C-alpha positions in Angstrom: 48.4 -108.2 -19.3 50.7 -106.0 -21.4 47.8 -104.3 -23.1 46.1 -103.6 -19.7 49.3 -102.1 -18.3 49.6 -100.0 -21.5 46.1 -98.7 -21.2 46.6 -97.9 -17.5 49.8 -96.1 -18.4 48.0 -94.1 -21.1 45.1 -93.2 -18.8 47.6 -92.1 -16.0 49.5 -90.0 -18.5 46.4 -88.1 -19.7 45.1 -87.7 -16.2 48.5 -86.1 -15.2 48.3 -83.8 -18.2 44.7 -82.7 -17.3 45.6 -82.3 -13.6 48.7 -80.2 -14.6 46.6 -78.0 -16.9 44.1 -77.5 -14.1 46.9 -76.4 -11.7 48.2 -73.9 -14.3 44.8 -72.6 -15.2 43.9 -72.2 -11.5 47.1 -70.3 -10.8 46.5 -68.0 -13.7 42.8 -67.4 -13.2 42.7 -67.2 -9.4 46.1 -65.9 -8.3 47.9 -64.2 -11.2 45.3 -62.4 -13.2 43.2 -60.8 -10.4 46.4 -59.5 -8.7 48.2 -58.4 -11.8 51.1 -60.8 -11.2 53.2 -61.1 -14.4 55.7 -63.9 -14.0 56.7 -63.9 -17.7 55.6 -66.2 -20.5 52.3 -66.2 -22.4 50.4 -66.2 -19.1 52.1 -62.9 -18.3 51.2 -61.5 -21.7 47.6 -62.6 -21.2 47.5 -60.9 -17.8 48.8 -57.7 -19.3 46.2 -57.8 -22.2 43.4 -58.5 -19.7 44.2 -55.4 -17.6 45.0 -53.1 -20.5 42.6 -54.1 -23.3 40.1 -56.3 -21.5 40.9 -59.4 -23.6 39.8 -62.6 -21.8 42.7 -64.5 -20.4 41.8 -67.8 -21.9 41.2 -66.3 -25.3 44.6 -64.5 -25.5 46.4 -67.5 -24.1 44.9 -69.8 -26.8 45.4 -67.3 -29.7 49.0 -66.6 -28.9 49.9 -70.2 -28.5 48.2 -71.2 -31.7 50.0 -68.5 -33.6 53.4 -69.5 -32.1 52.6 -73.2 -32.9 51.7 -72.4 -36.6 54.9 -70.4 -37.0 57.0 -73.2 -35.5 55.2 -76.2 -37.2 57.8 -76.7 -40.0 60.8 -76.5 -37.7 59.5 -78.3 -34.6 57.4 -81.0 -36.3 53.8 -82.3 -36.1 54.4 -84.4 -32.9 55.5 -81.3 -30.9 52.6 -79.4 -32.4 49.9 -81.9 -31.4 51.4 -82.5 -27.9 51.5 -78.8 -27.2 48.1 -77.9 -28.7 46.4 -80.2 -26.3 48.1 -78.7 -23.2 47.7 -75.1 -24.3 44.0 -75.4 -25.2 43.3 -77.1 -21.9 45.1 -74.4 -20.0 43.1 -71.8 -21.9 39.8 -73.3 -21.0 40.7 -73.8 -17.3 42.2 -70.3 -17.0 39.0 -68.8 -18.4 36.8 -70.9 -16.2 38.8 -70.0 -13.1 38.6 -66.3 -13.8 35.0 -66.6 -12.8 36.0 -67.8 -9.3 36.5 -65.0 -6.7 40.2 -64.4 -5.9 41.4 -66.4 -2.9 43.6 -63.5 -1.8 44.2 -59.8 -2.6 47.6 -59.9 -1.1 50.0 -59.8 -4.1 52.8 -61.5 -2.2 50.7 -64.5 -1.3 49.2 -64.6 -4.8 52.8 -64.6 -6.2 54.0 -67.4 -3.9 51.0 -69.8 -4.0 50.3 -69.0 -7.7 53.8 -69.7 -8.8 54.1 -73.0 -6.8 50.8 -74.3 -8.4 51.9 -73.0 -11.8 55.3 -74.7 -11.5 53.8 -78.0 -10.4 51.3 -77.9 -13.2 53.9 -77.2 -15.8 56.1 -80.0 -14.3 53.2 -82.5 -14.5 52.5 -81.8 -18.1 56.2 -81.9 -19.1 56.9 -85.3 -17.4 53.7 -86.6 -19.1 55.1 -85.8 -22.5 53.1 -82.7 -23.2 53.5 -79.0 -22.9 51.4 -76.0 -22.1 53.1 -74.0 -24.8 54.0 -70.4 -24.0 57.4 -69.0 -24.4 58.7 -72.6 -24.5 57.6 -72.7 -28.2 59.4 -69.5 -29.0 62.5 -70.7 -27.1 62.6 -74.0 -29.0 62.0 -72.1 -32.3 64.9 -69.8 -31.7 67.1 -72.7 -30.6 66.3 -74.6 -33.8 67.9 -71.8 -35.7 70.7 -71.1 -33.1 71.4 -74.4 -31.4 74.4 -73.0 -29.5 72.0 -70.8 -27.4 70.9 -72.5 -24.2 67.2 -72.7 -23.9 67.1 -71.9 -20.2 68.9 -68.6 -20.6 66.8 -67.8 -23.7 63.6 -68.3 -21.8 64.8 -66.2 -18.9 65.5 -63.3 -21.4 62.0 -63.7 -22.9 60.3 -63.8 -19.5 62.4 -60.8 -18.4 61.1 -58.8 -21.4 57.5 -59.7 -20.5 58.0 -58.6 -16.9 59.7 -55.4 -18.0 56.7 -54.7 -20.3 54.4 -55.0 -17.3 56.5 -52.5 -15.5 56.1 -50.0 -18.3 52.4 -50.5 -18.7 51.3 -50.9 -15.0 54.0 -48.5 -13.7 54.2 -50.3 -10.4 57.7 -51.5 -9.5 56.3 -53.7 -6.7 54.3 -55.7 -9.2 57.4 -56.2 -11.4 59.3 -57.4 -8.4 56.5 -59.8 -7.4 56.6 -61.0 -11.0 60.3 -61.8 -10.7 59.6 -63.7 -7.4 56.8 -65.7 -9.2 59.1 -66.5 -12.1 61.9 -67.9 -9.9 59.5 -69.8 -7.6 57.7 -71.4 -10.6 61.0 -72.4 -12.1 62.2 -73.9 -8.8 58.9 -75.8 -8.4 59.3 -77.3 -11.9 62.9 -78.4 -11.2 62.0 -79.8 -7.8 59.2 -81.9 -9.2 61.2 -83.3 -12.0 64.2 -84.0 -9.8 62.0 -85.7 -7.2 60.5 -88.0 -9.8 64.0 -89.0 -11.0 65.3 -89.8 -7.5 65.4 -93.6 -6.8 66.9 -95.9 -4.2 69.7 -98.4 -4.4 69.5 -101.4 -2.1 72.5 -103.5 -1.1 71.9 -106.8 0.7 74.6 -108.8 2.4 73.4 -112.2 3.3 74.4 -115.9 3.5 71.2 -116.7 1.6 71.9 -114.3 -1.2 70.9 -116.7 -4.0 67.6 -117.7 -2.4 66.7 -114.1 -1.8 67.6 -113.2 -5.4 65.3 -115.9 -6.8 62.5 -114.8 -4.5 62.8 -111.1 -5.4 63.0 -111.7 -9.1 59.9 -114.0 -9.0 57.6 -111.5 -7.2 59.0 -108.1 -8.3 59.5 -106.4 -11.7 62.9 -105.2 -10.5 66.1 -107.0 -11.4 68.7 -108.1 -9.0 72.5 -108.0 -9.5 74.6 -110.6 -7.7 78.1 -109.6 -6.5 80.5 -112.1 -5.0 82.3 -110.6 -2.0 84.3 -111.5 1.1 83.8 -110.3 4.7 86.7 -108.1 5.8 86.6 -109.4 9.4 85.6 -113.0 9.0 87.1 -113.5 5.5 84.0 -115.6 4.8 82.6 -115.6 1.3 79.4 -113.5 1.0 76.8 -112.7 -1.6 75.9 -109.0 -2.1 72.7 -108.2 -3.9 72.1 -104.9 -5.6 68.7 -103.7 -6.6 67.3 -100.4 -7.9 63.9 -99.4 -6.4 61.5 -96.6 -6.3 61.0 -95.0 -2.9 57.5 -96.4 -2.4 58.8 -100.0 -2.9 61.3 -99.9 -0.1 59.1 -101.1 2.8 57.8 -104.1 0.9 61.3 -104.9 -0.4 62.7 -104.9 3.1 59.9 -107.1 4.4 60.5 -109.7 1.8 64.2 -109.8 2.4 63.9 -110.1 6.2 61.3 -112.9 5.8 64.0 -114.9 4.0 66.9 -114.0 6.2 66.2 -112.1 9.5 70.0 -111.4 9.9 70.4 -109.9 6.5 72.4 -106.6 6.3 70.5 -104.1 4.2 71.8 -100.7 3.0 69.6 -98.2 1.2 71.2 -95.3 -0.7 69.8 -92.5 -2.8 70.4 -92.4 -6.5 69.8 -89.1 -8.4 68.9 -90.9 -11.6 68.6 -94.4 -12.9 68.3 -95.2 -16.6 66.8 -98.4 -18.2 65.1 -101.6 -17.0 61.8 -100.0 -16.1 63.1 -96.7 -14.9 62.1 -93.6 -16.8 64.1 -90.4 -16.9 61.9 -87.3 -16.5 63.1 -84.1 -18.2 
């Protein structure tokens, strides 16, 4: 059973990586590149090289990432190298394939908005699956390895700003640079939103006269643990059992049904938790 769960987890992990890379490749190939949207990073450099020198997007994306990875191999280690090479090569392939697809829109604003949201979700999916699409993240980690006091978020913002400024110099269109800034902030927001959403869980508190029975039932049919708290009713002064259980949002309905089957008068409180660590809960970063 454990081996089956492990295999399912591994398959799910790699499917998420592939799906994330498809989103990133689609955003680059269909939205960013045709509309000259430069939102920073290696994707932005690839877009610049495509429109100035005619270098295929997928090729430049792969070459730049491989060079950065080779430079950083000693400092960042083999594990980071292999995790990143998979993501960056997949994005390179998908980006090149999607450049063959006709642009969905020629409106630069729409391309910036929809492209950045897809791009951010794609990056977020690969990150939470333990991989990376490379890009300026490699350069940021490399610099941080030498100067650990520099925050990587600020460092990446500086690097992305330089890429956008370069597009302004070469394309000489202030509107494109402004759209690039919009794309950068929206993509960052999409990444943060996805990771934060995956970390949000629920805490359930149950007040019942059948607390012990409910506890035994829940622990026998659910992988989630139950904490028993002895309490006293403030009005009746009767002894009560309060159960506390951490859940994922999609488990709430089934959890409530099971509790009410045992005690239809049970008092259930659900509250939101920003992050839960341990006992089957994973923290996404």
